[in-house]
N, C-alpha and C positions, 0 to 999 in steps of 0.2 A: 728389196727387204720385205718380209712378210709382216702384215699388221697384226697387232695383238688385239685388235678389236674383234668381238663376235661378229660374223658374217650373217647378215639377214637378206634373204632373196625374196623380192616382190614380184608377183607374176599377175598380170592383167592385160586384156587385150584393148583396154581403154586408156590412151594417154593421160586423160584427165584424173582418172583414178589413180594411176601410178604417181602422178604429181601430188595428189592429196595424201596418198600414204606417205611419200617422201617428206611432206610438210609436218605431217603428224610425228614423225620420228626424227625430225631435224636435230633436236636438242639431245638426242641419246647418243651414247658412245658406242655407235654400230658402224660397221662398213655395210653400206647399202648396195645391192645389185639389183637390177630390174630386168624383166623380160616380158614380151608382149604376148607369148603364146607358150604352150607346153613343149614344143620341140626346141623353141629358143631357150627355154628355161633348162631343158636337159643338156643343150650344147654349152650353156653357161656354166652348169655343174662340172662338166668334164674338163673345162678350161680353168676353173678356179684353182689357184696355188694351194689353197687350204680348204678345209671342210666347211660346208654351210651349217651353221647353228640351228637357224630357223629358216622355214619357208611359209611364206604367206600367199596363198594361191586364190584367185578368183574361181568360182565354179563354172559358170557358163562362158566358155570361150570356144572359138572354132578349133578345128583340127582335133582338139584333145581337151576334154573337160578337166576341172580341177581335181576330181577324184581320181580319174585315170592318171594324171600327172603325179599325184602325190603317192598313189600306189606304186608308180615306177621309181620315184625317188626313195621310198622306203627299202626297195630292193637294192639301189645303187649306193645309198647313204642312210642305213638303217638308224643311225643315232641322230640324224637331222630331225628336229621337231616340226611337225606339219600343221599348218592352220588353214582351214578352208573359210573363203569370204564369199558371202552370197546373200541375196534378198529372199532366198527360197529356203526357209528354215525346215520346212516339212517335207522337203525332197527326200524319198525313200533311199536313194543312192547315198546321200550325205549321211543320214542316220545310220545306215549299214556300214559306211567307212569309218565312222567314229566308233561303232561298236566292234568292229574288227581291228581296231587299232591303227588303221591306215592314217587317221586323222585324229590329232591330239585336242584341239579346240575348234568350234564353229564361231565365226563372227558375223553378225547380221549387218547387211547394208540397209541404211546408212549406219555407219559406226560412230561411236563416240571416242574421240581421240585418246581420252585418258583411259578408257577401258581398253582400248587397243594396246596402248603401251603397256599397262599392267598385265595383259595376257601375254605379251612378247616377253616381259621380264620373267613371268612364271615359266614360259617355254624355255628361257635360256637356263633357269635354274634346273629344269628338267633335263636339259642337254648336258649340263655339267656334271649332275648326278649320274646319269647314264654312262658318261665317258669315265668318271671314276670308278664306278661299278665295274665296268668292263675291264679296267687296269687292274683292279683288285682281283678279279676272277682269274686273270692270267697269272698274277703273282701267286694266287692260292694253288693254281693248276701246277705251277712249277714246284712249289712247296710241297705239294702232295707227292710228287715223284721224288723229291729228295728224303721225305719222311719214309717212303716205301723202300728206297735203296738203302737207307740206313737200317731199316729193320731186316731186310734181306741179307745185309752184310753181318748180320749177327749182334747188333748194338743192343738188341732188346732180348738177348738170351737170358735164361734163368730168371731172376727177379731183379737184376741190376740193369743200369743204363748209365754209362760213365758221363760225368757232368761235362767233360772236356767236348765230347760229342754232342751233347745237348746244347751247349752254348749258343751255336749258330742257328739251330732251329728255333730256339726260344726267341732270340733276338729278331728274327725274321717274322715270326708270328706277331710279336708284340709292336712291330713297326708298321703293320698293315692298317690302312684306314678302312675300319669295318663299317661302311655304311649300311644302314639296315634295309637293303634291297633283297628281295626274296632269294635270287639265285646265289648271291654272295653268302647269305647266311647259310645256305644249304651246303655250298662247297667249303665253307669254313668249317662247319661241323664235321664234315668228312675228314678234313685234315686233322682236326683235333681228336677225332675218334681213332685215327690211325696211330697217333703219337704213342709210343710205349712208356709214357709217363702219366701221372694223375694230373688232370687239368679241371680246375673249377673256375667258374666265372661268377662273381658276386657284384651286384649293382651297389649304388651308393648308400642305399637303405639298408644294406646288409643282407638282402635276399640273394639266394643262389638262383642263377639264370641259366647256368650251364654246368654239366659235368660229364666227363667221358667215362668209358667203361673201366679204365685203369684205377679210377677212384677207389672201386670195390678191392681191387687186388692190393692195394697199398694200405687202406685204412679199414678194410671189411665193412664198408658202407655202400649200399645199393646206390648207384648214380641217379637212377630214376626216382628214388625216394627222396633226394635231396631237392629237386627242383621245386621252386616255389616256397622253400622253407627259409626260415631265418638261419644264417650261418652259425650264429651263437647257439642255437637250439640243437642243431644236428651234427656239427663238426666235432671231432675229438677236442678236448679242452685245450690241449697244447697247441693244436692247430689254429684254433681261433685266437688264441692268445698271441700267437706270432701274426696273424691276419690283422688284428684289431687296429694297430697304428696305421696300417695303410688305408683302413676304412674310415678312419678319422681324418686322414689326409691324403685324398686320392693322388695328389701330385708328388707324394713321397717317392724319392728315387728308389730304384731295384734294392731289395734287401734279400739276402742270402743267409740262411742259418741251418742249424741241425737241430732236430727233434727226435726225441725218443732213442732208440737202439739203431743209430745209422741211418735215419731218415733225414734227408737233406731237403728242405723246403725252400723253393725260390718264390719270391713274391715281386711282381713288377706292376707298376700302375699302367693301366691299358685303357684307352678311350672305348668302352664297349658301346657307349652311345655318345657321339660327338656333338657337342653344342658349343658353337665358338671354338675355343681352344681347350675348353675345360674337360677333364677326365670324369666320367660319370660312373665308373665301376673300376674293378681290377680283375686280374686273372692270377690264380695261385697255381704254381707248377710243383709237383712233388715227385720225388724219386727216391728209391731205396738204393743207397750207395754203400751198403754194408760191406760188399765185396771189395770195393775200392778202399775202404777204410781199414779192412783187414790187411790188405796189401801194405798200407802205409805204416800200420803198427809192426809188420814183420821187418 
């Protein structure tokens, strides 16, 4: 049975150092693995049933130094967070490795046990964030293909988009955990830009932080001109009136309504910035369903 504990790999050629590191972490909820050399660490990585969360390696070791080892680990297990341990803080090789992203943190020998524990906790937070971001990127990539397929199949023809076709896409967008990581944000914006519906993101203060090109098509307002502005000041009055209850209570369930002549506005509370489990903003989806309504009247 696989352990649910984070895996921390300690690498040092001195047994007493490995013992000291183990003692420093003995009260932490980690699964600790040790290796006495670079090759042994690489062999341990390949034998582990689960991915290593954090690697702490000494710098000066025979056969392979710590920077060389962590460089190889970065290629083998890119999400594993890498820490170098050394008494030689000014070594150009270590500084270069940190600057190039091979090493996340440097810990000086002799170390302070509490500082070491704090750095490893910080590293675990980074590992969790990176894994979550990678999963979100894949979800967004899949969603992008789905949006493209929908558009190519003609769902965005004319100025209409059937709400029955939109339901699944909106639900998927709103279910994503949009952690503020650069690559995630970029792919997310690309997906939203492709959607043949108006999409506006508003933070809890009422400021517009996102708008896609279809906003202009639906409400004749430039998307670029909305960014950084108060939603109350720049959105059509009937749109803001519909949006206001959700701004007052971001946890409000999804609301669907009709505005103007055939404009159906969908509002759902979405965690634009996640802090614990609280929503810090909302997304407004708008689509012209005049054609669908005309069919219903007929």
